[in-house]
C-alpha positions as CSV (number, residue, x, y, z in Angstrom):
1,X,215.4,182.8,-73.8
2,X,217.7,180.0,-72.8
3,X,218.9,178.1,-75.9
4,X,217.3,174.4,-76.3
5,X,218.4,171.7,-74.2
6,X,220.4,168.9,-75.2
7,X,218.7,165.2,-74.3
8,X,221.0,162.3,-73.6
9,X,220.4,160.9,-77.6
10,X,221.3,164.4,-79.0
11,X,218.0,165.9,-79.6
12,X,217.2,169.1,-78.9
13,X,214.4,169.6,-76.2
14,X,212.1,172.6,-76.2
15,X,212.4,175.2,-73.8
16,X,209.4,177.4,-73.2
17,X,209.6,180.6,-70.5
18,X,206.8,183.1,-69.2
19,X,207.1,186.1,-71.4
20,X,206.7,189.7,-69.9
21,X,207.1,191.1,-73.4
22,X,204.2,189.1,-74.7
23,X,201.8,189.7,-71.8
24,X,202.6,193.9,-72.3
25,X,201.8,193.3,-76.0
26,X,199.1,191.3,-75.6
27,X,197.2,193.9,-72.6
28,X,198.3,196.4,-75.4
29,X,196.4,194.7,-78.0
30,X,193.5,193.9,-75.7
31,X,193.0,197.7,-74.8
32,X,193.3,199.0,-78.4
33,X,191.0,196.5,-80.2
34,X,187.4,197.4,-79.0
35,X,186.4,193.7,-80.7
36,X,188.7,192.4,-77.9
37,X,187.2,194.8,-74.8
38,X,185.0,191.7,-73.9
39,X,188.2,189.6,-72.8
40,X,189.4,192.3,-70.0
41,X,185.9,193.1,-69.0
42,X,185.0,189.2,-68.7
43,X,188.6,188.8,-66.8
44,X,190.1,185.9,-69.0
45,X,193.2,184.8,-67.7
46,X,195.6,184.6,-70.3
47,X,199.2,183.5,-69.6
48,X,202.2,184.2,-72.4
49,X,205.2,182.2,-73.3
50,X,207.8,182.1,-75.6
51,X,209.3,178.5,-76.7
52,X,212.6,177.9,-78.5
53,X,210.7,175.1,-80.8
54,X,210.9,176.1,-84.5
55,X,207.3,174.8,-84.7
56,X,206.0,173.6,-88.3
57,X,203.0,171.1,-89.3
58,X,202.3,169.7,-92.5
59,X,205.4,171.9,-94.3
60,X,203.8,175.0,-92.5
61,X,205.6,177.3,-90.2
62,X,203.5,177.9,-86.9
63,X,204.2,181.4,-85.7
64,X,202.3,181.2,-82.7
65,X,199.3,178.8,-80.9
66,X,196.7,179.6,-78.3
67,X,195.9,176.8,-76.1
68,X,192.9,176.5,-73.9
69,X,193.5,175.4,-70.2
70,X,191.7,172.3,-69.4
71,X,189.9,172.7,-66.3
72,X,192.0,169.9,-64.3
73,X,195.3,172.0,-65.3
74,X,193.4,175.2,-63.8
75,X,193.9,173.7,-60.4
76,X,197.5,174.4,-61.2
77,X,197.8,176.7,-63.8
78,X,196.4,180.1,-63.2
79,X,194.9,180.7,-67.0
80,X,192.2,180.4,-69.1
81,X,194.1,180.3,-72.0
82,X,198.0,180.3,-73.0
83,X,199.4,182.1,-76.0
84,X,202.7,180.5,-77.2
85,X,205.1,182.3,-79.6
86,X,207.7,180.6,-81.3
87,X,210.7,182.3,-81.2
88,X,212.7,181.2,-84.0
89,X,209.9,181.7,-86.6
90,X,208.8,185.2,-85.4
91,X,212.4,186.7,-84.5
92,X,212.5,188.5,-88.0
93,X,209.1,189.7,-87.4
94,X,208.8,193.6,-87.1
95,X,206.6,195.2,-84.4
96,X,203.5,195.3,-86.5
97,X,203.7,191.8,-87.5
98,X,204.2,190.6,-83.9
99,X,201.0,192.7,-83.1
100,X,199.0,191.3,-85.8
101,X,200.0,187.9,-84.5
102,X,199.2,188.8,-81.0
103,X,195.9,190.2,-82.3
104,X,195.3,186.8,-84.5
105,X,195.8,184.6,-81.3
106,X,193.6,186.6,-79.1
107,X,190.7,186.4,-81.5
108,X,190.8,182.7,-81.1
109,X,190.0,183.2,-77.4
110,X,185.8,183.2,-77.6
111,X,182.7,182.6,-75.4
112,X,179.9,180.3,-76.1
113,X,176.0,181.6,-75.7
114,X,175.8,180.2,-72.5
115,X,179.0,182.5,-71.3
116,X,181.7,179.4,-71.1
117,X,185.2,180.1,-72.4
118,X,186.0,178.4,-75.9
119,X,188.8,177.9,-78.3
120,X,187.5,179.4,-81.9
121,X,188.6,177.9,-85.0
122,X,189.4,180.6,-88.2
123,X,186.6,182.0,-89.9
124,X,188.8,181.6,-93.1
125,X,192.4,180.0,-93.4
126,X,193.2,183.5,-91.2
127,X,190.7,185.4,-89.3
128,X,188.3,188.0,-92.1
129,X,189.3,190.9,-89.7
130,X,193.2,190.1,-90.3
131,X,192.9,189.7,-94.0
132,X,190.8,193.0,-94.3
133,X,192.8,195.0,-92.3
134,X,196.4,193.9,-92.9
135,X,196.4,192.0,-96.1
136,X,197.0,188.0,-97.1
137,X,201.0,188.8,-96.6
138,X,200.9,190.1,-93.2
139,X,203.3,187.7,-91.7
140,X,206.2,187.9,-94.7
141,X,209.6,188.9,-94.3
142,X,212.1,189.6,-96.6
143,X,213.3,186.7,-98.2
144,X,216.7,187.8,-97.8
145,X,216.3,188.1,-94.1
146,X,215.7,184.6,-93.6
147,X,219.2,183.8,-94.4
148,X,220.9,186.5,-92.5
149,X,219.6,186.1,-88.8
150,X,218.5,188.9,-86.6
């Protein structure tokens, strides 16, 4: 991934790029999870991107997000959803944590009773299925790792 771009005022600008690695991970998770088979069967179009942003909200680290692409933008963007991983926040995660994070983001993809795609909120602070299978601290990294870098 390209580093942040420095703006004239000295601030850093976020750089986002399509990610083939995340696309492969997403496809693998969809293939391996029976509860996500409907995504493949319904031909939901998902784009995957990696961001250089060190994103936080209310003093909490944001590891990734799933965005619903609005109908107007679908005229220009061939996706129903875009999943973004924030590289500075995920770079110390191991493969299992990245897989769980992808599963978490894919669980945001839903369909209403009329067959329209929608963005689903958490059913609890995280998705119950994630907590049941991987536990409360599935996204924790070793405390020393945050200071040592990759």
